[in-house]
Structures are given as C-alpha cells and as structure tokens.
One Martini backbone bead per residue (centre of mass of N, CA, C, O) as a GRO file, in nm:
protein
   86
    1MET     BB    1  -6.284   5.466  -8.387
    2HIS     BB    2  -6.246   5.562  -8.722
    3TRP     BB    3  -6.301   5.862  -8.889
    4PRO     BB    4  -6.283   6.011  -9.210
    5LEU     BB    5  -6.395   6.266  -9.067
    6PRO     BB    6  -6.407   6.548  -8.925
    7ILE     BB    7  -6.517   6.658  -8.605
    8PRO     BB    8  -6.718   6.905  -8.489
    9CYS     BB    9  -6.626   7.019  -8.140
   10ALA     BB   10  -6.702   7.343  -8.120
   11ALA     BB   11  -6.947   7.412  -7.910
   12LYS     BB   12  -6.847   7.676  -7.762
   13LYS     BB   13  -6.843   7.838  -8.053
   14ARG     BB   14  -7.145   7.734  -8.089
   15PRO     BB   15  -7.464   7.873  -8.034
   16ASN     BB   16  -7.635   7.637  -8.221
   17ASP     BB   17  -7.672   7.338  -8.105
   18PHE     BB   18  -7.962   7.264  -8.156
   19TYR     BB   19  -7.973   7.312  -8.471
   20TYR     BB   20  -7.737   7.126  -8.544
   21THR     BB   21  -7.859   6.864  -8.425
   22TYR     BB   22  -8.123   6.877  -8.583
   23GLY     BB   23  -7.988   6.853  -8.859
   24LEU     BB   24  -7.862   6.575  -8.810
   25PHE     BB   25  -8.137   6.432  -8.768
   26ARG     BB   26  -8.250   6.490  -9.049
   27LEU     BB   27  -8.025   6.354  -9.212
   28ALA     BB   28  -8.069   6.076  -9.096
   29GLY     BB   29  -8.349   6.036  -9.207
   30ILE     BB   30  -8.274   6.055  -9.506
   31VAL     BB   31  -8.065   5.827  -9.509
   32GLN     BB   32  -8.266   5.605  -9.420
   33GLN     BB   33  -8.458   5.629  -9.664
   34ILE     BB   34  -8.250   5.564  -9.885
   35TYR     BB   35  -8.163   5.289  -9.773
   36TYR     BB   36  -8.443   5.154  -9.772
   37ARG     BB   37  -8.474   5.154 -10.079
   38TYR     BB   38  -8.237   4.972 -10.130
   39PHE     BB   39  -8.317   4.731  -9.944
   40ARG     BB   40  -8.604   4.693 -10.113
   41GLY     BB   41  -8.511   4.740 -10.436
   42GLN     BB   42  -8.563   5.050 -10.549
   43SER     BB   43  -8.243   5.040 -10.572
   44GLN     BB   44  -7.917   4.960 -10.748
   45ASP     BB   45  -7.718   5.141 -10.593
   46LYS     BB   46  -7.432   5.042 -10.430
   47ARG     BB   47  -7.361   5.306 -10.260
   48LEU     BB   48  -7.612   5.284 -10.056
   49ALA     BB   49  -7.484   5.066  -9.858
   50GLN     BB   50  -7.309   5.300  -9.695
   51PHE     BB   51  -7.536   5.452  -9.521
   52THR     BB   52  -7.487   5.329  -9.244
   53HIS     BB   53  -7.221   5.489  -9.190
   54MET     BB   54  -7.346   5.769  -9.196
   55ASN     BB   55  -7.528   5.735  -8.946
   56LYS     BB   56  -7.296   5.691  -8.743
   57LEU     BB   57  -7.166   5.970  -8.797
   58LEU     BB   58  -7.408   6.146  -8.716
   59GLU     BB   59  -7.428   6.035  -8.430
   60HIS     BB   60  -7.147   6.119  -8.335
   61MET     BB   61  -7.176   6.417  -8.384
   62ALA     BB   62  -7.426   6.462  -8.192
   63LEU     BB   63  -7.288   6.357  -7.930
   64ALA     BB   64  -7.053   6.558  -7.925
   65VAL     BB   65  -7.233   6.812  -7.894
   66THR     BB   66  -7.411   6.728  -7.650
   67GLY     BB   67  -7.163   6.678  -7.451
   68GLU     BB   68  -7.058   7.004  -7.489
   69SER     BB   69  -7.302   7.139  -7.422
   70ARG     BB   70  -7.489   7.415  -7.251
   71LEU     BB   71  -7.746   7.262  -7.318
   72TYR     BB   72  -8.080   7.192  -7.191
   73LEU     BB   73  -8.367   6.990  -7.099
   74ASP     BB   74  -8.660   7.149  -6.938
   75ARG     BB   75  -8.968   7.076  -6.981
   76GLY     BB   76  -8.935   7.188  -7.297
   77THR     BB   77  -8.693   7.377  -7.209
   78ILE     BB   78  -8.436   7.576  -7.299
   79ARG     BB   79  -8.126   7.579  -7.131
   80HIS     BB   80  -7.858   7.692  -6.951
   81ARG     BB   81  -7.579   7.597  -6.822
   82ARG     BB   82  -7.406   7.607  -6.545
   83THR     BB   83  -7.074   7.749  -6.495
   84GLY     BB   84  -6.858   7.811  -6.243
   85GLY     BB   85  -7.058   8.037  -6.088
   86HIS     BB   86  -7.210   8.219  -6.325
   0.00000   0.00000   0.00000
C-alpha cells in the first residue's frame, strides 16, 4: 500500500520512541472522535469522511516505530533491548 506522506522510520536516531508512539496513539484517539461526530451526523463537513485513512496512517507510523525500536515493555517497566552482545 502506498502512503501519501513519508513515514519517519529513523527510530534508531530518535531516543524518545515511547513518547513519539504515545503521541501517535493520542492523535489516533482525537481523529477517531472527530470522525465519530461526522459519522453520527453531528458535523456535515465532507472532509471528515477521510479521517478513517488518517487513522490507518497513524497506525502504520506507530507500527513502524515500534518494529524498529530498541525499547520493550517488561512487566510495566520500559527497558532497552540488548543488541549484538553490547
């Protein structure tokens, strides 16, 4: 699938993977709330119908970051993955 915007996948250069992904999660929640208002007829702006695509984009971006991140969750504690014997 082709995405219209470049996906920032430089997770190794970005030390705040957790906060970046959390920000994407929060944006997805906002986008869903706005789309739900459109879906329920509380807004007549036809541009809001495209917000389902925005959610797919945010999901793709978050999965790209978490797939390349060196962080993992271990019983509620964020730790760094060990790579290559370091």
